[in-house]
N, C-alpha and C positions, 0 to 999 in steps of 0.2 A: 424419854420423848417428849418435846414440848407438846405433841399432838397425840390423843388416845385415836385408839383404833388400830386398825390392821395396813399392813403396809402395801404400798400398793405401786407398779412401774406406769406411769403415765407419759400420754407421749404431745407433746402441745406443739402450734404452730403459733406465732408471734412476732410484731411489727421487729427490727433492729432496736429501738428505741427502749423496750421491755428489758433486757437483759440483765439491769440492773433492778429491775424487781425481781423477778424468775429468780437472780441470785441470794436476794434478800429472803424469799418465800425458801427455798428447795436448796440452799447453800450451795457448796462448789464441787459436791460430789455429784454433777448432772453430766452428761456429754450433750455439746452444741453443735448441730450441722449448719450448714448454709440453705436456706429455704429458698421460696422462691423470691422474687426479685423485691429486695425491700424488707425480707424476713430472714430467721431464722425457726429451726426446730429445735427444740428441746426433749433430751429424754432422759428421765430419773425416777 
């Protein structure tokens, strides 16, 4: 693994424009849901 430590499930709520950053950081093995206006929720 690129990062040390234990794996953890995280939930993020971010602006739609941040999806590229989220994919770069966590990879494509995440679930993305529509959040509130102009936002997405990511679980991975």
